[in-house]
N, C-alpha and C positions, 0 to 999 in steps of 0.2 A: 503494498498499497502506500500512497506516496501522496504529504500532507504539503500545500503551498501555503508558506507565510508571510506578512506582511503587514504594514501598514494599511489602515482604511483606505482605500482607492486607488493603490497602486497598480491591481490589475490580477488580482488573483483571480477572478472568474475567468478571463482570457485567458488566463495560460491553463486552468482548471479544465478550460473547453477543449483548449487546443490539445493537450495531452492525452485527453480522452479519447481524443479522434485517434490520434496518431497511433497511441496503443491497443484501439479500440478497446474500450474499457467505458468505465462508470465514471462522471463528476458525481460528486455529492455537495448540493451549497447550502450555505445560511440561507434560510427562507427569510425575506427582507418584506417581502407584499404580507404576507400573513404572520408576522411580529406584530402584536398589538401594543407590545411596552418601548418598540426601539424609537418612535418619532415622539412617544414622550419623554424617552429619557435627554434628545436633544432639544427639546423646544421648553422643558418645563424649569419655573425659577428655581434658585438656589431653596427658596421657601418650600416647592411645592416638592422640591426633589427631598428634603428631609420629612414631610410630612408622608410623602406616598413610597418611600424608599423604593425609587426604579431603578438606579444601579445595580442593588442588590438583586431586584425582582425581575431586571432585564438578566444579568449574568446565571440566575438559575434557569431561565429559557433557555438561552443558549448551553448550559450545560445539559439538559435535560435533548435538546436537538442535537446537538454534536454527539452525545451516548448515542444514542439512534439508528444515527449515519453512521458509525464506525462500526455499530454491530452489524450491518448491513455491508458496508464497503469490504468488510474483512472476509467474506464468504467467496471475493474471485479478484484472479489476480491482478494487480498494475492498476489497480482504483484507487480514484483523487478524490482528496478533500480539501476543500479551500479554503479551509483552517483550521487551525491543530487543538484538541481538546488542552494542550500545552498553553496555549497562546490564549485561551478561556481564563486561567488560571494567572495569568499576565494581564489582564485588561481590569480581572478585578482585583488584582494587589495597586494598579496604578489607582483603580477608585476608593480604595482602601485608605490610600497616602493621602488622596487629597480630600480626605473625610466624608466621603459620598458612601461609602461601604463602612458603619460601625467595626466596633472590634469583635462585636460578639455574631454581627452577619458575617464575619471574612473567617470567624471561626468555624460555624454553620458551614459554610461555604466549602473550607477546605476538607472538612469529613466527608460533605456529601462526594466530593471529587476522588479521595482517597480510596473511598468504596466505590465506586465507579468503577478506577483505575485496576482496584482489585478482582472486582468481577471481568474487566477486556484480560485481565493474566490469565483467567480460568477460562477463556474461549477456547473450544478447540480449535480454533484457525490460526491465529498469531495474536502477540499481546505488543506490538509496537510497530508503528512507522517502519519501512525501508529506507526510507528517505524524504528528507524535508529539502523543498525547494526555497529557499529564502530571498524574496524580492526586496531590494535595497535601492533608499533614492535619496536625493536630500530634499530637504523641507519644502522646496520650491515644487520641488516634480510635482511630489503627496499633493501637495494642494491645488496645484493644478488638476489632476486627475481627478479630485473630489469635485470640483466646477464643473470638470467636462460631464462626469456620469449624471450631474443634476438632481440630486435628490434633494427636495426642498428644504428637508427637514436637516440635510447635514452643511446648510449653504451660509447660518448667521455666522457673522463674526464673533459673535460671541463666544465661539465655540474653538477661535484660532489656537488658545494656549492650550487647552485641550489637547488638541492635535499635537503640539510641539511637544506636551508632553509626552504624550505617548511615542511620539517619532524620536525621542532625546534617549529614551529607556529600552528603545527594541535590541539594537546591538546589544546591549546588556544581558538583555532576557535569552539574547543567543548563546553568546558565551560564557555566562555564569547559570542558567537555568536551564537549558535544553541540551538532553541527553539522550532524547529516546534514538536517535538514529545519525546518521552520516549527513551530514547536510553541503549542498550545492550553493554559492551564491550568484545572482544573476543581476546584473547592475541596469536598474529601470530607468537612471538617468540617459543610457548609451541603446537602450532597445525600447523597441516598438513593435509589438507583434501583431497588434491589429492593420496596422497600415504597411509595415514591410514583411514581405512575405519570407526578405533574407534573413530578417532578424529571428522569423519566427522558426527558420529552418535548422540556425544555430542552435535554438534554444532547445528542441526537441532531441535535436543529434546530442547536445550537453546531458540533456537527462539519460536519453536511451544508452550513451557509455557508460554512463553511471552505475544505470541501474546493469546493465552486463556486466562490471567491477566487483558491484555486491551480489551477483548470484553466482560467479566464478568463486567469490571467496567464501559464501556457505556452503558451497558444492568440496572445496577442499577442507572445509571442516568438518563436514558429514564423512567424507572418504577419512580424514585423520581418526574421528569417533569411531569409524568401524575399525580403523587399523587397531588402535588399541585393544578396542575389544575383542578382537580375535587374539592379541599378543594375550590378553589375560587370560 
């Protein structure tokens, strides 16, 4: 399984669609249109956020829908998730640091996440992604792409500092918190898979090459395991 990670608006959906098509697999997306909390999260005043607890409710919603997607995606090879459950924790942590999710809510969230991850470990398919494709770009590129996709509730200027806080911590999340799989980094400042066929081919080639490397490594490990077992 492949997970696509990176900032809001950076191009995860486009990369997921491209990969699923090229790998003859399925892509699993965040359901934005049927998410009743997401517009409220972006448009609520600080007072409404404190009263209604939208950040906490939103992260619970994402945790639930991501868990359901993972259980489906693991059933076949090369399926693609357009965000990982590990990133969901990062968003919750940022909102906790900003005081929008309180200590009790964060404790509940992390306990639920831990229980879900334990259940994933027990699934009869696989227990972790095989590859993380991390889409990286400068803040100006991120803001430009958020504006291009035109979701009204994402456009308010008051959100800029929230986006900047998320963006500033993303590399640290990847370096210090994501350990589930190998990662390849795609520079989205220099990559436009929507309008450049050449860029799309380069990204697909890079990912296919990495997947082949991962498969060869697993095969070698299986051979080594079988050899060790025989020698015993």
